[in-house]
C-alpha positions as CSV (number, residue, x, y, z in Angstrom):
1,M,-2.5,-16.8,-5.0
2,E,-1.3,-20.5,-6.3
3,E,1.7,-21.5,-5.8
4,R,3.2,-21.1,-9.5
5,S,2.4,-17.6,-9.5
6,R,3.6,-16.9,-5.8
7,R,6.6,-18.4,-7.0
8,I,7.2,-16.0,-9.7
9,V,6.2,-12.7,-7.7
10,E,8.3,-13.9,-4.7
11,T,11.4,-14.2,-7.3
12,A,10.6,-10.3,-8.8
13,I,10.5,-9.2,-5.6
14,E,13.8,-11.0,-5.3
15,L,15.0,-9.7,-7.9
16,A,13.7,-6.1,-7.3
17,E,15.4,-6.2,-4.1
18,Q,18.9,-6.6,-5.8
19,G,18.6,-4.2,-8.3
20,G,15.5,-2.3,-8.2
21,F,12.7,-1.8,-11.3
22,E,15.4,-2.3,-13.9
23,A,16.4,-6.0,-12.7
24,V,12.8,-7.4,-12.8
25,R,13.3,-9.0,-16.4
26,L,10.6,-11.0,-17.5
27,R,12.7,-13.4,-18.8
28,D,15.1,-13.4,-16.0
29,V,12.2,-13.9,-13.4
30,A,10.8,-17.0,-15.3
31,S,14.3,-18.5,-15.4
32,H,14.9,-18.0,-11.7
33,A,11.3,-19.1,-10.5
34,G,11.9,-22.2,-12.9
35,V,8.9,-21.9,-15.1
36,A,9.1,-20.8,-18.7
37,L,8.4,-17.5,-20.1
38,G,4.9,-18.2,-21.9
39,T,3.7,-19.3,-18.2
40,L,4.8,-16.2,-16.9
41,Y,3.2,-14.2,-19.5
42,R,-0.2,-15.9,-18.8
43,R,-0.5,-14.5,-15.8
44,F,1.4,-11.3,-15.6
45,R,1.0,-8.6,-18.9
46,S,4.0,-6.9,-18.2
47,K,6.5,-6.1,-15.6
48,E,4.7,-3.4,-13.9
49,D,2.1,-5.4,-13.8
50,L,3.9,-8.3,-11.9
51,L,4.9,-5.6,-9.3
52,I,1.9,-4.4,-9.0
53,A,1.2,-8.1,-7.8
54,A,4.3,-7.7,-5.4
55,L,2.8,-4.3,-4.2
56,D,-0.4,-6.8,-3.0
57,M,1.6,-9.5,-1.3
58,E,3.4,-6.8,0.3
59,T,0.2,-4.5,1.2
60,L,-1.4,-8.2,2.8
61,A,1.9,-8.7,4.5
62,L,1.2,-5.4,6.4
63,E,-2.9,-5.9,6.8
64,K,-1.8,-8.9,8.7
65,R,0.3,-6.9,11.0
66,I,-2.3,-4.3,11.7
67,L,-5.2,-6.2,12.0
68,Q,-3.3,-8.9,14.7
69,R,-1.8,-4.9,16.7
70,L,-4.0,-2.0,16.3
71,P,-2.6,1.2,16.0
72,R,-2.2,2.9,19.4
73,G,-2.6,6.2,20.7
74,D,-5.7,8.4,22.7
75,T,-6.7,10.3,19.8
76,P,-7.2,9.8,15.8
77,L,-3.9,11.3,15.0
78,E,-1.8,9.6,17.3
79,R,-3.1,5.7,15.5
80,L,-2.7,7.6,12.0
81,T,1.0,8.5,12.8
82,G,1.8,4.9,14.5
83,F,0.0,2.9,11.4
84,F,2.1,5.4,8.8
85,S,5.3,4.9,10.9
86,T,4.6,0.8,10.4
87,A,3.7,1.2,6.6
88,T,6.7,3.7,5.8
89,R,9.4,1.5,7.4
90,G,7.7,-2.0,6.0
91,M,7.7,0.2,2.8
92,C,11.3,1.6,3.0
93,R,13.4,-0.7,4.5
94,R,13.9,-2.7,0.5
95,P,14.7,0.7,-0.8
96,N,15.4,-0.7,-4.3
97,L,11.8,-3.2,-3.9
98,A,10.2,0.0,-2.8
99,R,11.3,2.2,-5.4
100,A,10.4,-0.7,-8.0
101,L,6.6,-1.1,-6.4
102,I,6.1,2.9,-6.6
103,R,7.5,3.1,-9.4
104,A,5.3,0.2,-11.3
105,S,2.0,1.5,-9.5
106,A,2.9,5.3,-11.1
107,S,3.1,4.2,-14.2
108,G,-0.4,4.7,-15.3
109,E,-1.1,1.2,-17.4
110,P,-4.7,1.9,-17.8
111,G,-4.7,-2.1,-18.0
112,L,-3.8,-2.2,-14.0
113,S,-5.8,0.6,-13.2
114,S,-8.6,-1.7,-10.6
115,K,-5.0,-3.5,-9.4
116,V,-4.2,-0.3,-8.4
117,A,-6.8,1.0,-7.3
118,G,-7.2,-2.5,-4.9
119,F,-3.9,-1.3,-3.6
120,H,-5.2,2.1,-2.4
121,G,-8.6,0.7,-1.4
122,R,-7.0,-1.5,1.3
123,M,-4.8,1.4,2.8
124,E,-7.7,3.3,2.8
125,N,-9.2,0.4,4.7
126,L,-6.7,0.5,7.3
127,I,-6.2,4.3,7.9
128,I,-9.7,4.1,8.5
129,I,-9.0,1.5,11.1
130,A,-6.4,3.5,12.7
131,L,-8.5,6.5,12.8
132,R,-11.4,4.5,14.9
133,G,-8.7,2.3,16.8
134,K,-11.0,-0.8,16.0
135,H,-11.3,-3.4,13.4
136,L,-14.2,-3.2,10.8
137,E,-16.0,-6.3,11.2
138,P,-17.7,-7.6,8.6
139,V,-21.0,-9.2,9.1
140,G,-23.3,-12.1,7.1
141,A,-22.2,-13.7,3.5
142,S,-22.4,-10.4,1.8
143,G,-19.3,-9.2,3.6
144,Q,-20.6,-5.7,4.0
145,L,-19.4,-3.8,7.4
146,G,-21.4,-3.9,10.9
147,D,-20.5,-0.4,10.7
148,P,-20.0,0.9,7.5
149,P,-17.0,3.8,6.8
150,S,-18.7,7.4,6.9
151,E,-18.2,9.7,3.6
152,L,-16.6,12.0,6.0
153,E,-13.9,8.2,6.9
154,R,-13.6,7.6,3.1
155,T,-12.9,11.5,2.0
156,L,-10.7,11.7,5.1
157,A,-9.2,8.4,4.7
158,W,-8.7,8.8,0.5
159,S,-6.7,12.1,0.8
160,I,-4.4,11.4,3.8
161,Q,-3.0,8.7,1.8
162,L,-3.0,10.2,-1.5
163,V,-0.3,12.4,0.5
164,W,1.3,9.7,1.9
165,F,2.1,7.8,-1.4
166,G,3.0,11.3,-3.0
167,L,5.4,11.9,-0.3
168,L,6.3,8.5,-1.7
169,V,7.0,9.0,-4.7
170,G,9.2,12.4,-2.8
171,W,11.3,9.7,-1.1
172,S,12.1,7.3,-3.8
173,G,13.4,10.5,-6.0
174,G,15.5,11.5,-3.2
175,V,13.1,14.8,-2.3
176,H,12.2,13.4,1.1
177,T,13.6,11.4,4.4
178,Q,11.8,7.9,5.8
179,S,11.0,10.5,8.7
180,G,10.2,13.2,6.7
181,V,7.1,10.9,5.0
182,V,5.7,10.1,8.5
183,E,5.7,13.5,9.4
184,Q,4.2,14.8,6.7
185,T,2.0,12.7,6.4
186,A,1.3,13.3,10.0
187,A,1.0,17.3,9.7
188,A,-1.4,16.9,6.9
189,A,-3.7,14.3,8.4
190,S,-3.6,16.9,11.3
191,L,-4.9,19.8,8.8
192,M,-7.3,17.5,7.9
193,L,-9.0,16.2,10.9
194,D,-9.2,20.0,12.4
195,G,-11.1,20.7,9.2
196,A,-12.9,18.2,9.9
197,Q,-13.9,18.8,13.3
198,H,-14.6,22.6,12.3
199,S,-16.7,21.6,9.7
200,A,-19.5,19.5,11.7
201,T,-19.4,21.9,14.5
202,P,-22.7,24.1,14.3
């Protein structure tokens, strides 16, 4: 992200931390970031677009932490539980911001679907890393993975993260606690892993 866009996104994050989704008014973001409103609109078409960029920035920070220190545990479930504990703690440590990011990503704006899919794709890869307990190493200029995820790994990762995201939506509305998000995600992951193991057994 180029410097001016980064400054705009970081300003939106600061405003969302202070007052949540409603506090991120594009005119205020432009003013605080020291850019013209037209400059902002050339980069971000809406408040939701801007907050999805903030979510992308937060996800990249999580990705960096996970790749520097892989989830620990002797089993896939232990590693997944550790991963979701880290991811949930990182998301919820700033509640106003978290609720704003969740609301933006669940807005359903058609023009943002590819960006929201990018967030889910990054999360999917991180979940597979937790399942395996090792990095997914790219090889060659094509960026292909040396040991690409199997269809089962992709399905598990996609399904588990949908449960986690749904629980985060509940957390944002006061339905679940932060610890409850982790516990219920782990419970769902346990059922899915057991089901996958049974289906693979002849």
